VOBA-1610 file (N, C-alpha, C; in pm, whole numbers, padded with zeros to 5 digits, always signed):
BEGIN
Met+09622-09902+04462Met+09538-09920+04346Met+09399-09868+04378Thr+09335-09810+04276Thr+09200-09757+04289Thr+09113-09817+04180Leu+08994-09859+04219Leu+08895-09909+04123Leu+08787-09804+04105Leu+08744-09784+03981Leu+08633-09696+03950Leu+08528-09777+03877Ala+08413-09797+03938Ala+08305-09874+03878Ala+08192-09780+03840Ser+08143-09792+03718Ser+08038-09706+03667Ser+07906-09783+03662Phe+07798-09719+03711Phe+07666-09780+03713Phe+07567-09688+03641Ala+07470-09749+03573Ala+07369-09670+03503Ala+07251-09637+03593His+07226-09721+03694His+07110-09703+03779His+07152-09683+03924Glu+07079-09597+03992Glu+07114-09564+04130Glu+07096-09683+04224Asp+06995-09765+04201Asp+06972-09880+04288Asp+07091-09977+04285Ala+07146-09998+04166Ala+07261-10088+04155Ala+07382-10031+04228Ala+07402-09899+04217Ala+07515-09835+04285Ala+07498-09843+04437Leu+07377-09818+04485Leu+07353-09826+04629Leu+07368-09970+04680Asp+07321-10067+04601Asp+07338-10206+04642Asp+07486-10244+04647Ala+07563-10196+04551Ala+07707-10224+04550Ala+07775-10160+04671Ala+07736-10037+04705Ala+07795-09970+04821Ala+07761-10045+04950Arg+07637-10093+04960Arg+07598-10171+05078Arg+07678-10301+05088Ala+07693-10369+04973Ala+07768-10494+04972Ala+07914-10471+05011Leu+07973-10363+04963Leu+08111-10332+04999Leu+08124-10304+05148Arg+08027-10232+05203Arg+08032-10202+05347Arg+08016-10329+05429Glu+07925-10418+05386Glu+07903-10543+05459Glu+08027-10633+05457Lys+08104-10627+05350Lys+08227-10706+05340Lys+08344-10641+05413Gly+08324-10516+05463Gly+08429-10449+05540Gly+08533-10379+05455Val+08499-10346+05331Val+08593-10277+05243Val+08597-10129+05281Asp+08718-10076+05301Asp+08734-09935+05335Asp+08771-09855+05211Gly+08761-09723+05221Gly+08802-09635+05112Gly+08701-09627+05000Val+08572-09638+05031Val+08467-09636+04930Val+08408-09496+04921Asp+08402-09441+04800Asp+08337-09313+04772Asp+08232-09336+04665Leu+08123-09260+04672Leu+08014-09271+04576Leu+07990-09135+04515Tyr+07998-09127+04381Tyr+07975-09002+04308Tyr+07846-09015+04231Ser+07763-08911+04237Ser+07630-08920+04177Ser+07593-08787+04111Pro+07518-08792+03998Pro+07474-08667+03935Pro+07351-08607+04003Ile+07285-08683+04089Ile+07166-08636+04159Ile+07179-08670+04307Pro+07102-08604+04393Pro+07105-08642+04535Pro+07049-08783+04551Leu+07120-08866+04625Leu+07078-09005+04648Leu+07031-09020+04792His+06903-09047+04809His+06853-09074+04942His+06892-09216+04979Gly+06954-09230+05091Gly+07000-09361+05134Gly+07149-09383+05110Ala+07218-09286+05049Ala+07361-09303+05023Ala+07440-09304+05154Glu+07401-09221+05249Glu+07472-09218+05377Glu+07460-09352+05447Glu+07340-09409+05442Glu+07317-09539+05506Glu+07394-09648+05433Ala+07395-09642+05299Ala+07463-09744+05219Ala+07614-09741+05242Leu+07671-09622+05263Leu+07814-09609+05286Leu+07851-09623+05433Gly+07750-09628+05519Gly+07777-09643+05662Gly+07823-09514+05727Leu+07781-09401+05672Leu+07818-09272+05730Leu+07719-09234+05839Gly+07768-09178+05946Gly+07682-09133+06054Gly+07642-08988+06032Lys+07595-08927+06138Lys+07560-08786+06130Lys+07686-08702+06122Ser+07674-08590+06056Ser+07789-08503+06034Ser+07837-08440+06165Met+07969-08424+06177Met+08027-08362+06295Met+08028-08209+06286Val+07976-08154+06177Val+07974-08008+06162Val+07890-07945+06273Arg+07785-08010+06312Arg+07699-07953+06416Arg+07770-07942+06550Val+07867-08030+06576Val+07946-08020+06699Val+08031-07894+06695Phe+08089-07865+06578Phe+08166-07741+06562Phe+08076-07620+06586Ala+07953-07622+06531Ala+07861-07510+06548Ala+07823-07491+06695Leu+07794-07601+06764Leu+07759-07592+06905Leu+07876-07539+06988Leu+07993-07593+06964Leu+08112-07549+07036Leu+08139-07401+07011Gly+08125-07358+06885Gly+08146-07217+06853Gly+08044-07127+06921Gly+07918-07171+06926Gly+07815-07092+06993Gly+07840-07079+07142Ile+07877-07189+07205Ile+07904-07186+07349Ile+08025-07099+07380Leu+08133-07117+07302Leu+08252-07035+07324Leu+08225-06887+07296Gly+08143-06860+07194Gly+08108-06721+07163Gly+08028-06656+07274Ala+07933-06729+07331Ala+07852-06674+07440Ala+07938-06648+07563Ile+08020-06744+07598Ile+08107-06727+07715Ile+08205-06613+07691Gly+08264-06610+07573Gly+08362-06506+07541Gly+08300-06367+07537Gly+08181-06354+07479Gly+08115-06223+07472Gly+08077-06171+07610Phe+08020-06259+07693Phe+07982-06216+07827Phe+08104-06184+07912Thr+08209-06266+07897Thr+08333-06242+07972Thr+08395-06109+07930Leu+08392-06079+07803Leu+08445-05950+07755Leu+08371-05833+07818Cys+08238-05842+07824Cys+08160-05734+07884Cys+08190-05718+08034Val+08195-05830+08105Val+08221-05823+08249Val+08362-05774+08275Trp+08459-05823+08201Trp+08598-05781+08220Trp+08613-05631+08193Thr+08551-05584+08086Thr+08560-05440+08053Thr+08492-05356+08162Ala+08377-05399+08209Ala+08305-05322+08311Ala+08380-05318+08444Thr+08449-05424+08478Thr+08521-05425+08606Thr+08656-05353+08596Arg+08711-05338+08478Arg+08838-05267+08462Arg+08818-05116+08449Phe+08709-05078+08385Phe+08680-04936+08362Phe+08543-04906+08422Ile+08539-04894+08553Ile+08412-04878+08624Ile+08358-04737+08599Leu+08237-04732+08543Leu+08167-04606+08520Leu+08028-04615+08582Pro+08017-04594+08712Pro+07884-04605+08774Pro+07792-04494+08721Thr+07672-04536+08682Thr+07576-04440+08625Thr+07443-04452+08697Ala+07399-04346+08759Ala+07266-04336+08821Ala+07236-04450+08916Gly+07335-04501+08986Gly+07313-04604+09086Gly+07289-04743+09029Arg+07310-04763+08899Arg+07292-04896+08840Arg+07410-04987+08876Ala+07385-05115+08866Ala+07490-05212+08894Ala+07596-05202+08785Val+07720-05228+08824Val+07829-05224+08727Val+07815-05340+08628Ile+07776-05457+08677Ile+07752-05572+08589Ile+07601-05593+08582Ala+07543-05552+08470Ala+07399-05564+08449Ala+07373-05652+08327Leu+07279-05743+08338Leu+07253-05838+08230Leu+07195-05778+08102Pro+07093-05692+08107Pro+07030-05650+07981Pro+07126-05594+07875Pro+07215-05502+07907Pro+07302-05454+07800Pro+07405-05558+07754Tyr+07442-05648+07844Tyr+07544-05748+07809Tyr+07489-05859+07721Leu+07359-05880+07726Leu+07299-05986+07646Leu+07311-05958+07496Leu+07311-05832+07459Leu+07328-05799+07316Leu+07466-05844+07265Ile+07569-05810+07338Ile+07704-05848+07298Ile+07719-06000+07303Thr+07661-06062+07407Thr+07668-06207+07419Thr+07600-06274+07301Tyr+07482-06226+07263Tyr+07409-06283+07150Tyr+07489-06268+07020Glu+07540-06149+06995Glu+07613-06125+06870Glu+07741-06209+06862Ser+07812-06222+06973Ser+07935-06303+06970Ser+07902-06451+06957Thr+07788-06494+07011Thr+07744-06632+06992Thr+07720-06661+06845Ile+07649-06573+06777Ile+07620-06591+06635Ile+07749-06585+06553Leu+07836-06489+06583Leu+07959-06473+06506Leu+08050-06595+06519Leu+08080-06635+06641Leu+08171-06748+06659Leu+08106-06879+06617Gly+07975-06893+06636Gly+07905-07012+06590Gly+07912-07026+06440Thr+07896-06917+06367Thr+07904-06919+06221Thr+08045-06950+06174Leu+08143-06886+06234Leu+08282-06911+06194Leu+08325-07054+06223Met+08284-07109+06336Met+08318-07247+06368Met+08244-07346+06279Thr+08122-07312+06237Thr+08049-07397+06143Thr+08123-07402+06010Leu+08171-07289+05964Leu+08248-07284+05840Leu+08377-07365+05853Leu+08446-07349+05966Leu+08567-07428+05991Leu+08534-07578+05994Gly+08426-07614+06060Gly+08384-07753+06067Gly+08352-07810+05930Phe+08290-07729+05844Phe+08261-07773+05708Phe+08390-07809+05634Phe+08490-07725+05648Phe+08618-07752+05581Phe+08689-07873+05641Val+08687-07886+05773Val+08755-07998+05838Val+08687-08130+05804Val+08555-08137+05818Val+08482-08260+05792Val+08485-08296+05644Gly+08479-08196+05557Gly+08484-08220+05414Gly+08623-08243+05360Arg+08723-08242+05448Arg+08863-08260+05411Arg+08904-08163+05300Leu+08867-08038+05319Leu+08901-07935+05222Leu+09008-07843+05279Pro+09096-07789+05203Pro+09116-07818+05062Pro+09177-07956+05043Ala+09156-08012+04925Ala+09208-08146+04896Ala+09357-08136+04870Trp+09435-08200+04956Trp+09580-08194+04943Trp+09633-08300+04849Arg+09549-08393+04813Arg+09591-08495+04717Arg+09480-08509+04613Asp+09518-08553+04495Asp+09419-08572+04390Asp+09338-08697+04418Arg+09208-08686+04403Arg+09121-08800+04420Arg+09070-08843+04283Thr+09045-08970+04270Thr+08995-09020+04142Thr+08857-08963+04115Tyr+08831-08934+03990Tyr+08706-08869+03954Tyr+08676-08896+03807Arg+08551-08910+03773Arg+08507-08924+03636Arg+08400-08820+03609Ala+08413-08749+03499Ala+08317-08643+03464Ala+08178-08699+03439Ser+08169-08824+03401Ser+08037-08884+03374Ser+07951-08891+03501Ser+08013-08884+03617Ser+07936-08885+03741Ser+07860-08754+03762Asn+07888-08654+03683Asn+07812-08529+03688Asn+07702-08526+03584Val+07699-08625+03495Val+07604-08622+03384Val+07498-08730+03399Asp+07538-08857+03384Asp+07438-08962+03380Asp+07482-09095+03440Arg+07591-09100+03511Arg+07640-09226+03567Arg+07665-09211+03717Phe+07653-09323+03785Phe+07685-09332+03927Phe+07818-09405+03936Val+07915-09344+04001Val+08050-09399+04005Val+08087-09431+04150Ile+08138-09552+04169Ile+08189-09593+04300Ile+08339-09606+04288Ser+08409-09541+04378Ser+08554-09546+04383Ser+08597-09623+04507Val+08684-09722+04486Val+08737-09801+04598Val+08888-09788+04595Ala+08944-09728+04699Ala+09089-09707+04706Ala+09146-09786+04822Gly+09269-09826+04806Gly+09339-09892+04915Gly+09352-10042+04899Pro+09385-10109+05007Pro+09415-10252+04999Pro+09292-10339+04971Gly+09172-10288+04992Gly+09052-10369+04969Gly+09006-10369+04825Ala+09078-10300+04736Ala+09033-10288+04597Ala+09026-10421+04522Pro+09122-10513+04533Pro+09112-10638+04457Pro+08987-10721+04491Glu+08954-10733+04618Glu+08835-10810+04654Glu+08707-10736+04622Ala+08715-10604+04610Ala+08596-10524+04578Ala+08555-10541+04432Glu+08648-10577+04346Glu+08616-10589+04204Glu+08509-10695+04181Glu+08517-10807+04250Glu+08417-10912+04236Glu+08279-10864+04281Ile+08277-10791+04390Ile+08150-10740+04443Ile+08088-10641+04346Leu+08169-10553+04288Leu+08119-10453+04194Leu+08066-10519+04067Arg+08135-10618+04018Arg+08087-10691+03899Arg+07955-10761+03928Ala+07944-10824+04045Ala+07821-10894+04082Ala+07704-10797+04099Ala+07732-10673+04136Ala+07627-10573+04155Ala+07580-10513+04024Gly+07650-10541+03914Gly+07606-10492+03784Gly+07679-10371+03732Ala+07806-10358+03763Ala+07884-10245+03713Ala+07899-10254+03562Glu+07877-10142+03493Glu+07890-10138+03348Glu+08038-10148+03307Ser+08120-10075+03379Ser+08264-10079+03349Ser+08341-10062+03479Ile+08458-10124+03484Ile+08547-10110+03600Ile+08685-10075+03548Glu+08737-09962+03596Glu+08870-09916+03556Glu+08964-09925+03675Arg+09088-09954+03646Arg+09192-09959+03750Arg+09287-09843+03730Glu+09323-09779+03839Glu+09423-09673+03836Glu+09527-09704+03942Gln+09651-09689+03909Gln+09759-09711+04004Gln+09785-09584+04082Ser+09799-09598+04212Ser+09832-09483+04296Ser+09979-09449+04282Glu+10008-09323+04308Glu+10147-09278+04298Glu+10216-09286+04429
//
């Protein structure tokens, strides 16, 4: 079962989200027509893991780019004017570019993984959350006890939807 509670004011929606988190209710989503400062704190969300993907991609890109240059230079040795076969200045360009490339691709992958995209199942949604209402969705076994909390927080309307 899923509950959808509609709020007219952002403060009431944030207070309801905080109350749900304090009671230990899982499966809470908050939909808003405007950016809500404090929504992450109210829902108990930490910092995004996308930055870990970006860091990992950058490190792997740098190691991979430099390794590619060294491996190529040692397999196809072309000594030129007494220079070292493995020289840092020309390899730094390839290392830098592969760092940026793999870092960007891993950031994009991280965005999709953390955002759970593409959505393989339909999630409850109300179009009014894009216009003028703040909607809190509570899915799962905690929904019955969440109804009392949402009503106490000042929900204008609460709808029930049965899961398939």
